[in-house]
C-alpha positions as CSV (number, residue, x, y, z in Angstrom):
1,M,69.3,2.8,17.8
2,N,68.4,2.9,14.2
3,T,66.6,6.3,15.6
4,Q,69.9,7.5,16.2
5,L,71.5,6.3,13.0
6,E,69.2,7.6,10.8
7,A,69.5,10.9,12.6
8,A,73.1,10.9,11.8
9,R,72.8,10.1,8.5
10,L,74.4,12.5,5.8
11,T,73.2,11.4,2.9
12,Y,70.3,9.2,1.2
13,T,70.4,7.2,-2.5
14,V,68.5,8.9,-5.0
15,E,65.9,6.4,-4.8
16,E,65.5,7.7,-1.1
17,A,65.3,10.9,-2.1
18,G,63.0,10.3,-4.9
19,R,60.4,8.6,-2.2
20,L,61.2,11.9,0.0
21,L,60.1,14.0,-2.8
22,G,57.3,11.9,-4.0
23,I,58.5,10.7,-7.0
24,G,59.3,7.8,-8.9
25,R,63.2,5.7,-9.3
26,G,63.1,7.2,-12.9
27,A,62.4,10.8,-12.4
28,A,64.7,10.9,-9.5
29,Y,67.7,10.3,-11.7
30,A,66.1,12.4,-14.2
31,A,66.2,15.3,-11.8
32,V,69.5,14.4,-11.2
33,R,70.4,14.7,-14.7
34,R,68.5,17.6,-15.1
35,G,70.7,19.1,-11.9
36,E,67.3,19.9,-9.8
37,I,68.7,17.1,-7.2
38,P,71.8,17.6,-6.0
39,V,74.3,14.8,-5.8
40,I,78.0,13.7,-5.0
41,A,79.7,11.1,-7.2
42,L,81.7,8.5,-4.6
43,G,83.1,6.3,-7.1
44,K,80.4,4.9,-9.2
45,R,77.7,5.5,-6.6
46,L,75.5,8.6,-6.5
47,V,74.7,9.7,-3.0
48,V,71.6,13.0,-2.3
49,P,73.3,15.3,0.8
50,K,70.7,15.3,3.6
51,A,70.8,19.2,4.2
52,P,70.4,20.5,0.3
53,L,67.5,17.6,0.0
54,L,65.8,19.1,3.3
55,R,65.9,22.2,2.0
56,M,64.3,21.4,-0.9
57,L,61.7,20.1,1.2
58,G,61.4,23.1,2.9
59,A,62.4,21.7,6.3
60,G,63.9,23.6,8.6
61,S,63.7,27.0,6.2
62,G,61.7,29.0,9.5
63,S,59.4,30.6,6.7
64,D,55.6,30.2,6.6
65,E,55.2,30.3,2.8
């Protein structure tokens, strides 16, 4: 069931996105401030949408670069 929940997830925390991108927490927040990582503000919380993050990682692009 945990795998199903993970697959159904639509957002990540900034820290989780940073880990997926191979950068630290501070670098991830700096990238958010520069507009390099897209975020949605939910109250005081920032979340990173899954689809744009996967595009940044090249997942599902269908191209061989």
